[in-house]
Structures are given as structure tokens and as C-alpha cells.
Backbone bond lengths (Angstrom), bond angles and torsions (degrees), N, CA, C in turn:
res aa  C-N    CA-C-N  psi(-1)  N-CA   C-N-CA  omega(-1)  CA-C   N-CA-C  phi
1 M - - - 1.460 - - 1.520 109.90 -
2 Q 1.314 116.15 135.15 1.457 120.88 176.16 1.528 109.24 -86.06
3 V 1.314 117.11 129.91 1.461 122.08 176.71 1.520 108.60 -110.43
4 I 1.311 115.97 123.66 1.465 121.73 179.09 1.524 107.66 -114.29
5 R 1.320 115.95 121.17 1.461 121.11 -178.79 1.528 109.14 -103.13
6 G 1.321 115.52 113.14 1.456 120.04 -178.55 1.515 112.00 100.08
7 I 1.334 115.83 172.26 1.469 120.27 -175.62 1.528 112.62 -114.90
8 E 1.327 116.99 -2.34 1.464 119.29 -174.49 1.525 112.93 -64.22
9 K 1.333 116.66 -40.96 1.465 119.94 -175.16 1.530 112.22 -109.85
10 L 1.316 115.91 25.42 1.468 119.45 179.87 1.518 110.82 -65.20
11 E 1.321 114.90 133.29 1.460 119.46 175.25 1.531 108.27 -162.73
12 A 1.320 115.65 121.18 1.457 120.31 177.41 1.521 108.14 -156.21
13 K 1.308 114.87 162.46 1.459 120.46 -178.83 1.524 110.29 -127.41
14 N 1.336 113.80 145.05 1.467 118.80 168.84 1.534 111.63 57.25
15 T 1.332 116.02 60.53 1.461 120.17 -171.99 1.525 113.26 -109.40
16 V 1.338 113.92 151.31 1.465 122.58 167.50 1.520 105.25 -114.91
17 I 1.336 116.25 122.93 1.460 121.52 -166.44 1.523 111.55 -121.59
18 T 1.328 115.94 140.04 1.462 120.80 165.42 1.512 107.66 -125.10
19 I 1.335 115.85 152.11 1.464 121.61 -172.39 1.520 109.22 -133.07
20 G 1.327 116.44 134.57 1.458 119.07 176.90 1.513 111.68 171.57
21 N 1.327 115.98 178.04 1.470 120.28 178.19 1.519 111.34 -83.75
22 F 1.323 117.19 -34.81 1.472 123.55 174.31 1.528 112.70 54.07
23 D 1.328 117.05 38.87 1.459 120.02 178.50 1.526 110.15 -67.23
24 G 1.311 116.14 125.49 1.461 121.35 -178.89 1.512 113.74 94.83
25 V 1.346 117.04 -24.80 1.472 121.44 -175.97 1.534 108.61 44.66
26 H 1.325 115.22 57.81 1.460 121.27 -177.42 1.531 111.49 -80.27
27 I 1.316 116.23 -178.34 1.469 121.58 -176.06 1.524 111.60 -56.30
28 G 1.330 117.04 -38.80 1.467 119.73 178.31 1.510 112.21 -61.83
29 H 1.325 116.42 -43.23 1.473 120.23 176.60 1.523 110.94 -63.00
30 Q 1.322 115.69 -41.21 1.460 119.91 -179.14 1.529 111.19 -62.66
31 K 1.334 116.82 -35.02 1.473 120.89 176.58 1.527 110.27 -64.16
32 I 1.344 116.17 -40.43 1.469 120.07 177.80 1.524 110.16 -62.51
33 F 1.331 116.95 -45.43 1.465 120.34 -179.16 1.531 110.93 -63.22
34 D 1.316 116.94 -38.38 1.469 120.15 177.58 1.528 110.62 -61.36
35 Y 1.324 116.33 -41.78 1.464 120.70 179.33 1.529 110.17 -64.07
36 V 1.338 115.88 -44.92 1.475 120.49 179.29 1.526 110.49 -59.90
37 K 1.320 117.17 -42.96 1.471 120.40 -179.40 1.531 110.85 -64.55
38 R 1.329 116.77 -39.79 1.473 119.64 179.37 1.521 110.82 -63.30
39 K 1.320 117.22 -43.94 1.465 120.61 -179.58 1.529 110.72 -67.58
40 A 1.326 117.03 -37.24 1.464 119.96 177.97 1.522 110.61 -63.73
41 A 1.334 115.98 -38.99 1.465 119.96 178.44 1.527 110.75 -64.95
42 Q 1.330 116.56 -35.84 1.465 120.66 -178.99 1.518 112.15 -64.60
43 I 1.325 117.38 -33.55 1.467 120.43 -177.77 1.530 111.69 -105.18
44 N 1.350 115.46 9.78 1.461 120.67 -178.54 1.530 110.97 55.33
45 G 1.350 113.97 43.79 1.456 119.38 -177.27 1.517 112.32 -117.36
46 K 1.317 116.24 -162.74 1.454 123.29 -177.96 1.528 110.05 -110.06
47 S 1.331 115.50 138.40 1.467 120.43 173.99 1.517 108.40 -87.35
48 V 1.344 115.70 131.48 1.463 120.86 -173.55 1.528 110.17 -131.32
49 V 1.320 115.62 132.91 1.466 122.55 172.50 1.518 108.11 -112.98
50 I 1.336 116.06 126.66 1.463 121.01 173.21 1.526 107.71 -106.36
51 T 1.317 116.16 124.55 1.460 120.44 177.54 1.521 109.05 -137.43
52 F 1.333 116.77 179.33 1.459 120.56 -168.91 1.533 112.30 -133.82
53 H 1.329 114.39 151.09 1.463 121.36 172.31 1.521 108.71 -148.78
54 P 1.346 117.23 127.99 1.466 128.03 -2.60 1.533 111.62 -69.50
55 H 1.327 115.66 174.52 1.460 120.51 174.58 1.531 107.73 -61.06
56 P 1.350 118.53 133.90 1.468 120.89 -177.84 1.530 114.68 -50.88
57 I 1.327 117.65 -36.12 1.467 119.59 179.84 1.522 110.99 -61.88
58 K 1.331 117.12 -36.01 1.460 120.36 -178.93 1.526 112.09 -69.21
59 V 1.327 116.52 -21.48 1.468 120.95 179.10 1.529 111.15 -91.52
60 L 1.316 116.36 -45.26 1.455 121.17 -173.08 1.523 113.62 -86.95
61 F 1.324 116.26 -26.58 1.471 120.62 -177.57 1.526 108.80 -134.73
62 K 1.322 115.77 71.42 1.465 120.75 -172.57 1.527 112.86 -62.26
63 E 1.324 116.58 -22.78 1.460 119.35 179.74 1.533 111.85 -79.65
64 H 1.333 117.16 -10.35 1.465 120.73 -179.33 1.533 109.19 -72.31
65 P 1.333 117.74 130.31 1.478 120.23 -175.64 1.527 113.74 -81.96
66 L 1.323 117.16 44.18 1.459 120.06 -178.44 1.516 110.73 -70.16
67 R 1.335 116.04 129.30 1.465 121.52 173.79 1.527 107.64 -119.46
68 L 1.320 115.81 130.05 1.454 120.70 -173.49 1.526 111.61 -86.00
69 I 1.321 115.39 150.16 1.465 122.35 -179.26 1.521 110.41 -77.55
70 T 1.319 116.33 -42.79 1.468 120.83 -176.31 1.519 110.94 -120.28
71 T 1.322 115.10 150.61 1.463 119.89 167.97 1.533 107.87 -72.68
72 T 1.313 116.58 163.10 1.468 119.75 179.04 1.521 110.87 -61.90
73 D 1.323 117.78 -41.94 1.467 120.62 179.90 1.518 111.31 -61.13
74 D 1.335 117.04 -44.30 1.464 119.86 179.06 1.528 111.41 -66.24
75 K 1.330 116.19 -37.62 1.461 118.89 178.47 1.525 110.61 -60.21
76 L 1.323 116.61 -44.80 1.461 120.02 179.67 1.533 111.24 -64.02
77 K 1.329 117.39 -40.16 1.463 120.49 179.04 1.526 111.17 -65.84
78 L 1.327 116.24 -38.88 1.465 119.89 179.95 1.530 111.36 -68.32
79 I 1.332 116.19 -38.85 1.473 119.34 176.50 1.527 109.80 -64.29
80 E 1.316 116.12 -40.26 1.468 119.78 177.83 1.524 110.83 -61.16
81 K 1.332 116.87 -40.11 1.466 120.38 178.24 1.527 111.79 -60.51
82 C 1.333 116.21 -25.85 1.462 120.60 -179.86 1.526 112.39 -77.96
83 G 1.331 117.58 -6.94 1.462 120.94 174.76 1.509 115.30 87.03
84 V 1.330 117.42 20.71 1.462 121.78 178.59 1.534 109.40 -73.35
85 D 1.340 116.70 145.33 1.468 120.72 -178.89 1.523 112.73 -75.83
86 I 1.330 116.40 -46.83 1.469 120.91 -173.91 1.528 109.52 -136.92
87 T 1.332 116.67 133.71 1.465 120.65 168.95 1.521 108.28 -118.71
88 I 1.327 115.23 130.66 1.458 121.80 179.11 1.520 107.85 -108.55
89 L 1.322 116.17 119.10 1.458 122.23 -179.51 1.524 107.66 -102.73
90 I 1.324 115.78 106.44 1.458 120.86 -177.06 1.525 109.74 -93.94
91 P 1.332 118.03 124.46 1.470 120.13 174.67 1.528 108.95 -64.93
92 F 1.331 116.21 119.36 1.464 119.29 -177.32 1.523 109.13 -92.52
93 T 1.326 115.12 116.85 1.457 122.67 179.83 1.526 109.04 -125.58
94 R 1.324 115.98 169.17 1.470 119.24 176.43 1.529 110.41 -64.17
95 E 1.333 116.42 -31.87 1.466 119.85 177.67 1.522 110.68 -66.51
96 F 1.341 115.81 -45.01 1.459 119.10 178.91 1.531 110.59 -62.86
97 A 1.323 116.87 -35.64 1.469 121.13 -179.19 1.524 112.49 -63.61
98 Q 1.339 117.07 -18.15 1.465 120.45 179.81 1.524 112.82 -84.03
99 M 1.340 117.59 -4.55 1.469 119.91 179.63 1.531 109.74 -66.63
100 E 1.311 115.67 129.11 1.461 120.30 178.10 1.529 110.16 -66.41
101 A 1.316 116.42 149.23 1.464 121.51 -178.14 1.526 110.96 -57.16
102 E 1.330 116.41 -42.38 1.467 120.17 -179.60 1.532 111.38 -63.68
103 D 1.332 117.01 -38.51 1.463 120.39 179.51 1.525 111.54 -68.94
104 F 1.332 116.34 -37.17 1.463 119.94 177.48 1.531 110.03 -59.75
105 V 1.316 115.98 -44.19 1.460 120.03 -179.90 1.526 110.73 -66.84
106 K 1.322 116.87 -49.46 1.463 120.92 -176.08 1.530 112.02 -67.24
107 D 1.331 116.59 -50.91 1.467 120.54 -171.53 1.522 113.16 -76.18
108 I 1.331 117.01 -35.03 1.461 119.49 -174.79 1.525 111.76 -103.44
109 L 1.326 117.20 -57.23 1.464 118.98 -174.75 1.526 112.41 -67.11
110 V 1.324 116.12 -41.97 1.472 119.55 -174.96 1.534 111.84 -88.15
111 E 1.337 116.99 -58.64 1.462 119.56 -171.82 1.533 112.84 -73.52
112 K 1.317 118.35 -40.06 1.456 120.29 -176.94 1.525 113.36 -87.90
113 L 1.346 116.39 -32.95 1.464 119.32 -172.55 1.522 114.11 -114.90
114 N 1.330 117.00 -2.32 1.468 119.86 175.46 1.535 111.19 49.83
115 A 1.333 115.04 49.89 1.471 121.12 -175.39 1.529 111.65 -61.52
116 K 1.325 115.42 132.23 1.455 122.07 173.84 1.529 111.25 -108.33
117 W 1.331 115.29 -20.89 1.460 120.82 -178.29 1.525 106.92 -153.73
118 V 1.326 117.19 136.25 1.458 122.12 176.13 1.526 108.35 -124.81
119 V 1.319 115.59 129.67 1.467 122.13 -176.02 1.524 108.51 -119.04
120 V 1.335 116.15 123.83 1.469 120.16 -178.90 1.526 109.97 -135.88
121 G 1.324 114.93 165.36 1.450 120.92 175.39 1.521 111.44 -79.73
122 Y 1.316 115.24 167.19 1.470 121.19 -174.82 1.532 112.76 -63.07
123 D 1.339 117.91 -26.28 1.466 121.46 -175.68 1.524 112.11 -109.26
124 Y 1.316 117.56 20.94 1.464 121.10 -175.48 1.526 111.19 -68.00
125 R 1.344 115.49 131.70 1.463 121.94 174.16 1.522 108.29 -132.31
126 F 1.338 116.99 149.05 1.461 119.50 -177.08 1.523 110.88 -155.19
127 G 1.334 114.84 165.83 1.452 120.58 176.76 1.525 113.31 84.41
128 R 1.291 115.39 173.30 1.468 122.61 -178.11 1.527 111.06 -52.84
129 G 1.325 115.00 128.52 1.458 119.88 -179.97 1.514 113.93 64.47
130 R 1.340 116.22 16.52 1.476 121.27 -178.04 1.534 111.65 54.29
131 K 1.346 115.27 35.83 1.460 119.69 -177.47 1.526 112.41 -76.42
132 G 1.330 116.33 -22.44 1.462 119.18 179.04 1.511 111.07 -79.78
133 D 1.328 115.69 138.22 1.467 120.61 176.59 1.518 108.75 -142.08
134 R 1.328 116.15 -173.66 1.464 119.95 -176.39 1.529 112.03 -62.81
135 Y 1.337 116.72 -30.49 1.457 119.57 -178.54 1.526 110.64 -70.61
136 L 1.337 116.32 -43.38 1.463 119.73 176.41 1.519 110.13 -64.83
137 L 1.314 117.04 -39.73 1.460 120.52 -179.27 1.534 110.35 -61.87
138 K 1.321 117.06 -42.57 1.467 120.07 178.30 1.532 111.11 -65.25
139 K 1.323 116.59 -38.98 1.466 120.57 178.06 1.524 110.77 -62.50
140 L 1.343 115.96 -45.30 1.460 119.86 179.48 1.524 111.38 -68.85
141 G 1.317 116.70 -31.14 1.453 120.40 175.97 1.518 112.01 -60.83
142 L 1.308 115.75 -40.06 1.468 119.94 177.31 1.527 110.80 -64.55
143 S 1.336 116.28 -37.51 1.466 120.57 -178.58 1.522 112.26 -71.37
144 Y 1.352 116.18 -39.39 1.462 120.13 -173.07 1.529 113.67 -102.01
145 G 1.304 116.90 -4.36 1.453 118.66 173.77 1.514 116.55 86.11
146 F 1.336 117.35 28.95 1.461 118.58 173.58 1.533 110.06 -120.96
147 K 1.312 115.64 151.36 1.459 121.38 179.35 1.525 109.59 -86.19
148 V 1.321 115.84 155.25 1.464 121.81 178.26 1.521 109.15 -129.27
149 T 1.325 115.65 130.84 1.457 121.31 173.03 1.522 108.47 -119.46
150 V 1.327 115.97 128.15 1.461 121.56 176.18 1.526 107.69 -107.66
151 L 1.313 116.07 116.11 1.458 120.61 -176.59 1.523 110.93 -90.16
152 K 1.314 115.88 141.65 1.462 121.23 177.27 1.528 110.17 -73.24
153 A 1.324 115.05 163.85 1.463 120.20 177.92 1.529 109.45 -63.88
154 Y 1.315 115.59 139.71 1.460 120.39 176.39 1.519 108.35 -89.32
155 K 1.330 116.82 132.83 1.459 121.50 -178.24 1.523 111.04 -114.54
156 S 1.309 115.02 145.96 1.463 121.80 174.23 1.519 107.93 -131.59
157 K 1.314 115.40 119.61 1.464 121.62 -178.09 1.533 111.46 53.61
158 G 1.325 115.48 41.25 1.455 121.14 176.28 1.515 115.67 82.81
159 K 1.342 118.28 -4.34 1.454 121.76 -179.10 1.521 110.25 -104.92
160 I 1.337 115.29 138.40 1.462 119.09 174.41 1.514 108.57 -67.86
161 L 1.324 115.57 126.85 1.455 120.92 -177.14 1.523 108.78 -87.36
162 S 1.312 115.95 115.87 1.460 121.54 -179.00 1.517 108.98 -144.21
163 S 1.330 115.65 167.79 1.460 119.47 175.60 1.522 110.48 -62.25
164 T 1.330 116.52 -35.99 1.468 120.25 177.95 1.522 110.84 -62.82
165 A 1.334 116.90 -40.05 1.470 120.21 179.07 1.525 110.95 -63.68
166 V 1.335 116.97 -38.20 1.470 120.58 177.57 1.526 109.69 -66.17
167 R 1.328 117.11 -45.50 1.467 120.33 179.13 1.532 111.09 -58.55
168 N 1.327 115.47 -44.32 1.466 119.26 -179.23 1.521 111.27 -62.41
169 A 1.326 116.46 -41.45 1.467 120.33 179.82 1.534 110.49 -63.14
170 L 1.318 117.06 -42.43 1.469 120.65 179.17 1.524 111.21 -65.84
171 N 1.322 116.20 -42.66 1.460 119.85 179.80 1.524 111.76 -65.18
172 D 1.347 116.61 -28.18 1.462 121.16 178.03 1.525 112.69 -86.72
173 G 1.322 116.71 -4.22 1.458 120.05 -176.52 1.514 113.28 76.55
174 N 1.345 116.70 14.59 1.464 121.25 -178.93 1.532 108.69 -86.93
175 I 1.326 115.06 74.69 1.453 120.63 -176.18 1.526 111.64 -64.62
176 K 1.304 116.64 -36.52 1.462 119.89 -179.68 1.526 110.77 -57.89
177 E 1.328 116.85 -46.40 1.457 120.46 -179.59 1.521 111.23 -70.41
178 A 1.331 117.08 -42.45 1.466 119.92 179.57 1.522 110.70 -59.07
179 N 1.329 116.56 -45.30 1.467 120.22 -179.31 1.524 111.47 -67.18
180 L 1.332 116.47 -35.43 1.466 120.46 177.06 1.521 109.98 -62.13
181 F 1.327 116.47 -44.48 1.460 120.66 -179.35 1.533 111.78 -69.00
182 L 1.331 116.63 -36.26 1.466 120.59 -178.15 1.529 112.31 -78.24
183 G 1.325 116.40 -27.48 1.458 119.92 -174.84 1.516 112.31 78.26
184 R 1.326 116.07 17.06 1.471 122.60 179.87 1.522 107.48 -166.52
185 A 1.312 116.52 170.19 1.459 120.29 176.54 1.527 110.37 -75.69
186 Y 1.328 116.44 132.39 1.458 119.40 173.63 1.524 108.55 -66.40
187 H 1.334 116.13 143.36 1.458 118.62 -178.53 1.516 111.90 -135.57
188 I 1.327 114.53 157.50 1.453 121.50 168.52 1.521 108.07 -127.06
189 D 1.318 115.96 146.75 1.454 122.43 176.59 1.520 108.58 -111.79
190 G 1.320 116.25 148.01 1.448 117.86 176.65 1.511 112.81 -167.71
191 E 1.320 114.78 151.20 1.457 120.15 173.27 1.522 109.03 -76.75
192 V 1.324 115.92 139.04 1.461 120.37 176.80 1.529 108.29 -76.81
193 I 1.332 115.20 122.61 1.460 121.09 -177.60 1.527 109.97 -114.39
194 K 1.309 115.57 166.22 1.463 120.20 -178.34 1.524 110.18 -71.63
195 G 1.336 116.40 129.11 1.455 121.29 176.84 1.517 110.95 -104.29
196 L 1.336 115.66 -161.72 1.462 120.60 -178.28 1.528 112.35 -88.79
197 G 1.331 116.51 -7.70 1.457 119.84 175.37 1.515 115.31 80.01
198 R 1.334 117.48 8.71 1.470 119.39 -178.12 1.524 111.59 -66.53
199 G 1.351 116.03 -34.27 1.456 119.32 -176.67 1.512 112.61 -56.24
200 S 1.317 116.70 -45.28 1.465 120.43 -176.82 1.517 112.89 -87.44
201 T 1.349 117.86 -35.81 1.464 119.55 -173.31 1.526 113.65 -87.37
202 I 1.340 117.29 -35.95 1.463 120.45 -175.88 1.520 112.32 -102.71
203 L 1.318 116.02 -41.33 1.461 119.86 -171.99 1.523 114.01 -98.23
204 G 1.318 117.24 -20.26 1.458 119.37 -179.21 1.514 113.98 80.48
205 Y 1.343 117.10 11.95 1.466 121.64 178.41 1.536 107.55 -129.06
206 P 1.317 118.37 91.14 1.470 120.79 -178.01 1.525 111.12 -61.81
207 T 1.328 114.71 142.78 1.461 119.44 -178.93 1.521 110.79 -127.05
208 A 1.329 114.51 152.93 1.459 122.01 170.09 1.518 106.57 -98.50
209 N 1.318 116.55 118.33 1.467 121.61 179.33 1.520 108.24 -91.81
210 I 1.319 116.96 125.39 1.456 118.98 -174.76 1.525 112.11 -117.47
211 A 1.329 114.56 155.06 1.461 122.98 174.46 1.528 106.96 -110.09
212 P 1.340 118.68 96.40 1.469 121.46 -172.83 1.525 113.15 -66.03
213 I 1.336 115.45 147.33 1.459 119.97 176.54 1.528 111.54 -98.46
214 Q 1.332 118.02 -17.25 1.455 120.94 179.68 1.526 111.23 -71.21
215 E 1.315 116.21 153.99 1.463 120.53 -178.14 1.526 112.07 -82.96
216 I 1.331 117.18 -27.76 1.463 120.25 -179.79 1.522 109.24 -108.70
217 I 1.328 115.33 123.64 1.453 121.84 173.84 1.521 106.68 -113.75
218 P 1.328 118.85 131.55 1.468 119.00 179.96 1.526 112.27 -55.09
219 K 1.303 115.22 157.57 1.463 122.94 -178.29 1.534 111.63 -49.87
220 E 1.333 115.35 147.52 1.459 120.71 179.23 1.533 110.57 -52.32
221 G 1.324 114.92 138.20 1.454 119.89 -179.82 1.511 111.35 157.03
222 V 1.322 115.28 -169.31 1.465 122.53 -178.62 1.526 108.52 -114.35
223 Y 1.333 116.66 132.91 1.461 122.10 -174.51 1.527 111.21 -131.78
224 A 1.327 115.24 145.80 1.464 120.76 165.90 1.522 106.99 -79.00
225 V 1.329 116.62 130.28 1.464 120.68 -174.69 1.526 110.34 -136.27
226 K 1.319 115.15 164.25 1.454 122.05 166.90 1.516 107.55 -118.69
227 V 1.313 115.95 136.42 1.462 121.68 -170.42 1.526 109.86 -117.30
228 T 1.322 115.88 116.60 1.460 120.75 176.65 1.522 109.31 -93.50
229 I 1.340 115.38 128.51 1.465 121.83 179.78 1.532 106.99 -114.13
230 P 1.342 117.50 101.50 1.460 121.60 -171.07 1.522 115.09 -56.45
231 H 1.334 117.21 -43.39 1.473 117.98 -174.56 1.526 111.89 -70.06
232 L 1.338 117.15 -13.94 1.459 121.15 174.74 1.529 111.93 -102.13
233 S 1.341 115.60 -10.95 1.474 121.47 -176.63 1.530 110.85 53.92
234 K 1.344 115.41 41.90 1.463 120.34 -179.37 1.524 110.14 -137.60
235 T 1.336 114.73 156.79 1.456 121.80 175.23 1.518 109.02 -122.66
236 F 1.331 115.62 131.95 1.451 122.38 -176.92 1.530 109.96 -118.28
237 K 1.318 116.04 163.34 1.458 121.83 175.08 1.517 109.24 -90.87
238 G 1.335 116.11 152.40 1.447 118.29 -178.70 1.513 113.12 -167.23
239 V 1.321 114.57 -175.86 1.461 123.31 177.48 1.525 107.17 -134.41
240 V 1.334 116.94 134.96 1.456 120.28 179.16 1.522 109.73 -119.14
241 N 1.318 115.11 140.75 1.464 121.35 172.14 1.524 108.65 -111.83
242 I 1.333 115.21 124.66 1.454 121.24 177.10 1.524 107.32 -112.91
243 G 1.318 116.91 121.90 1.455 118.68 179.52 1.513 112.80 156.91
244 K 1.319 115.32 -156.89 1.465 121.18 -172.59 1.530 113.19 -113.32
245 N 1.335 116.83 10.91 1.472 120.10 179.39 1.526 111.91 50.69
246 P 1.336 117.91 63.37 1.469 120.46 -174.78 1.525 113.92 -60.88
247 T 1.333 118.16 -23.80 1.467 120.10 177.52 1.523 110.94 -59.33
248 F 1.351 116.15 -30.61 1.460 121.06 -178.77 1.528 112.32 -105.70
249 N 1.351 116.50 10.92 1.470 122.08 176.05 1.531 113.03 59.76
250 N 1.333 116.51 35.52 1.462 119.49 176.34 1.527 110.33 -72.24
251 I 1.324 116.63 156.32 1.466 120.63 177.14 1.529 111.88 -114.98
252 N 1.332 117.28 -13.98 1.464 121.26 -177.98 1.523 111.07 -101.89
253 M 1.329 115.09 146.77 1.460 120.38 176.01 1.520 110.02 -68.72
254 S 1.327 115.73 144.28 1.461 120.42 173.89 1.511 109.27 -139.78
255 Y 1.332 114.91 158.09 1.464 122.46 -177.70 1.521 106.00 -130.19
256 E 1.318 115.99 97.14 1.461 122.07 -170.25 1.521 110.65 -113.25
257 V 1.317 115.97 121.76 1.459 122.20 -176.63 1.528 109.86 -111.02
258 H 1.311 115.83 122.57 1.468 120.13 170.71 1.521 107.14 -99.24
259 I 1.326 116.00 118.24 1.463 121.56 -178.60 1.519 108.30 -96.83
260 L 1.334 115.58 123.98 1.458 120.12 -175.94 1.530 111.38 -67.28
261 D 1.326 115.25 136.09 1.470 121.90 174.73 1.535 111.89 54.99
262 F 1.322 115.20 45.35 1.463 120.67 -177.76 1.520 109.14 -141.71
263 K 1.345 117.39 133.42 1.460 120.48 -175.28 1.530 114.67 -126.56
264 E 1.323 118.14 -6.79 1.469 119.60 -175.50 1.527 111.73 -66.55
265 N 1.328 116.67 144.34 1.464 122.19 175.37 1.530 108.67 -76.93
266 L 1.329 116.99 120.49 1.462 121.69 -176.35 1.519 113.18 -104.07
267 L 1.318 117.75 9.49 1.458 121.33 -176.61 1.536 110.50 -53.21
268 G 1.324 115.52 126.67 1.460 121.02 179.22 1.518 114.53 88.33
269 K 1.339 117.15 -10.83 1.465 120.87 178.60 1.529 110.17 -87.54
270 T 1.322 116.29 155.21 1.461 121.42 174.14 1.525 109.21 -99.03
271 I 1.324 116.02 133.35 1.464 120.82 178.65 1.518 109.47 -127.94
272 R 1.303 115.59 162.61 1.472 121.90 177.71 1.521 108.81 -118.75
273 V 1.325 115.90 129.75 1.463 122.14 -178.71 1.523 108.79 -111.41
274 H 1.332 116.36 115.10 1.463 122.51 179.34 1.527 108.34 -97.23
275 F 1.318 117.34 126.28 1.466 121.44 -177.65 1.524 110.35 -87.44
276 I 1.327 115.71 122.62 1.464 121.23 -177.14 1.521 111.79 -103.07
277 A 1.337 117.86 -46.73 1.464 120.77 -178.39 1.518 110.11 -157.13
278 R 1.316 116.39 147.92 1.460 121.62 174.39 1.526 108.46 -86.37
279 L 1.330 116.53 129.92 1.458 121.06 -177.85 1.523 112.50 -96.44
280 R 1.322 116.89 -42.06 1.467 119.71 -179.25 1.521 109.88 -170.59
281 D 1.353 115.49 169.01 1.452 120.84 171.64 1.526 109.68 -72.96
282 E 1.323 115.57 157.19 1.453 118.36 170.05 1.527 108.10 -73.26
283 K 1.316 117.53 141.95 1.465 119.88 -178.99 1.527 110.61 -146.26
284 R 1.319 114.85 160.93 1.450 121.46 177.18 1.534 109.23 -87.14
285 F 1.320 116.32 131.43 1.461 120.95 175.80 1.538 109.54 -107.28
286 N 1.303 115.67 158.51 1.466 120.88 -174.66 1.520 112.90 -71.40
287 S 1.327 117.15 -22.24 1.458 120.35 -177.79 1.519 109.82 -159.18
288 P 1.338 117.45 161.00 1.464 120.02 174.46 1.526 112.47 -57.79
289 D 1.334 117.45 -34.37 1.470 119.99 179.08 1.524 111.33 -64.34
290 E 1.329 116.04 -40.40 1.465 119.24 178.33 1.527 110.27 -66.31
291 L 1.335 116.69 -39.62 1.464 120.75 176.27 1.518 110.48 -62.21
292 K 1.334 116.26 -42.82 1.459 121.05 -179.71 1.528 110.97 -58.92
293 K 1.328 117.25 -42.20 1.468 121.34 178.99 1.529 110.27 -64.22
294 N 1.327 116.50 -38.69 1.462 119.46 -179.87 1.520 111.91 -71.04
295 I 1.320 117.36 -33.08 1.462 119.72 175.56 1.527 109.75 -62.93
296 A 1.341 116.48 -42.99 1.470 120.12 177.34 1.522 110.57 -59.50
297 H 1.339 115.99 -39.29 1.473 120.17 177.93 1.527 110.21 -67.44
298 D 1.339 117.13 -40.87 1.475 120.73 178.21 1.529 110.61 -58.37
299 I 1.329 115.69 -42.13 1.463 120.17 -178.24 1.524 110.41 -64.74
300 E 1.321 117.00 -40.88 1.468 120.00 178.48 1.522 110.98 -65.70
301 M 1.323 116.29 -39.05 1.471 120.12 176.88 1.527 110.28 -64.11
302 A 1.329 116.53 -41.32 1.463 120.58 179.62 1.524 111.00 -62.93
303 K 1.322 116.41 -40.67 1.462 119.84 179.76 1.525 111.06 -61.22
304 K 1.319 116.99 -36.24 1.468 120.55 176.85 1.530 110.58 -66.50
305 V 1.329 115.45 -38.62 1.469 119.91 176.89 1.520 110.54 -62.13
306 F 1.316 117.26 -45.09 1.460 121.49 -176.34 1.529 111.79 -63.34
307 K 1.323 117.53 -32.20 1.460 120.48 -179.67 1.522 111.91 -63.56
308 Q 1.328 116.50 -28.55 1.467 120.76 -177.51 1.523 112.68 -104.99
309 D 1.327 116.87 -4.12 1.459 120.14 -171.73 1.527 113.00 -76.19
310 R 1.332 115.00 134.84 1.462 121.60 174.98 1.529 110.47 -130.11
311 T 1.314 116.65 22.48 1.457 121.16 -175.32 1.515 111.59 -67.35
312 R 1.323 116.48 134.03 1.464 121.34 177.21 1.524 109.32 -77.04
313 L 1.336 116.57 138.22 1.451 121.54 179.15 1.517 110.45 -107.16
314 F 1.329 115.22 149.71 1.465 121.18 173.87 1.521 106.39 -102.08
315 L 1.332 117.42 108.78 1.457 120.83 -167.66 1.519 115.47 -104.49
316 D 1.332 118.58 -9.87 1.464 119.92 -175.65 1.523 111.97 -64.77
317 F 1.313 116.11 135.02 1.468 121.58 173.62 1.532 108.70 -117.09
């Protein structure tokens, strides 16, 4: 896939284009990309995705507590996995936000990209003040000679599949639903940092403490996970605890991964934690011994999950 950053040197011919933020690259987004690829094949053209960085909300409404599902690098890799020909990453600035909807269509879609077909979602808005909508896009399509397809919302089990729905599921700890919507296991990446050493010295279950780079971390609790270790090119099974370790009266959040049947020191390494299933809430135990017994139970529960698990993982680093 060709990645073009910015609009200064844009040049393409005979394109079918979709436009959006595509945070998470969930199943609904993948359906849009499939449609774009089919139409591009019909006209012997190129499939094109236009997306933005940073997310427009982070520029225009800085007080909004938006947390993104994917990093920009992961978003680009996921779009590439979908088989798109070209992704255009437009730097979103306040200056760019002032571009009129008509100018965006004329200057970018028509003159730079020679659009033959534009595919958008039912609620797509664009241009200064979000004045552009599907009706204006269809009107301009008639003027400039490109077709417009407006796709309906994609539903899964009666719910509209959106980036917001994925965020809500993650915030609720509903990993099963989040993974269903994403079509893969949600993951976080992080460097292994030095912890307090309780896992190995007090509890007998050594953990890798990570500093996640993702903006959304699933709700506090204990999860069955799969852990990819890039420098070993291997993925292991494990259990992660997200929370403040109330048994030890901690006040800071920690992300502690116990990797099954693994002893190597990972300090300073980056690992990827794929969330497979939520096992329980984090809770305070009366003693370290009681916590230790519950960790053993968590591991047995996780092993049962792994026996039935068929979740697809996103492994590219």
C-alpha cells in the first residue's frame, strides 16, 4: 500500500475514494474498504482511503476527552491489511479545517485525485463548519462527473457498529463485544518497566509491568491475554491485572502481565498484550496468600479460555 502524507504532492488517476477518521479500523470500516476495492476493480482504478492526523476533535475541541482506539501507525497497518491501494494521511490543522466543503471536493478529490467514485458513511460531514454532507457531495458529483455511494450503518447483533461503540465496550471491560466489533483482539503495547517485585518475591508469579502507549486501556480487572514478544518473534499465553493492587494499598495504576511458562527478563523490551477475555473485577484480598490463591485460580480460568479461543490477533510491529 502506498502511504501519502500531506496534500502538497497528491497525484492519482481514476480513483475510488472513501474519507473518514477510521479509528479502530473495525468491521464496519472494513466493509467500507471492501466496497471501495470492488468499485475500483470495476473501473480498473485505484482504491483510496483519506484519513486524518491528529483526529479533528483533538484539534477543534481540545477539551473533549476523546481517547483513540488505535495509534496512527497501527491504523495505517490495519488499512494496508484490508488491501487498499493508497492511503492519504492529511495533517489536520485549524487552517485545514477552514477549507470550504466545495473547495475540498474540487481541489483535492477532483483535481488532485481524479475521483470517479466517492464512498461515505450515512452521517459523513466535511468542510468548514461541517457544512458539507452527503447531499452536497452528490450535487458536486453531478457537476464534476463522479458517482457517490452513501453506505448505511453496519450493525452487529442489533447494535450500530461505530468507533464509539468499540470505545464504550473497552471502557466497560466488555472485551468480547469489543473484539467482535474489531474483528480481532484489542491490544496495548508497552515498554516493560521496573516494578516493585511483589509478583516474584511475595506471590510467586513474576510479572512484566508495562507502560502502555495506547490511549484506551480496558476497564480495571483481570484478563486472559496473549502476549507477543517481538524480539523473540513468539506469542505466549498470560494473565494481566489492570488496576491499583488494593491488597497492597497502592494508589497508582499498574499494568502487570504474568506470562505463562516464561522466565526471561523483559525489562526495557516492548511487548504487545492482546485481550482475549475478562476474568473478573480487581478486588482487595485479606492477605497476600489469599491473593496468591486467586491468581492460581485466574490462571486456571485463563487456560480454559485459551482452549476455546479462536480470536484473530494483529501481530505486525
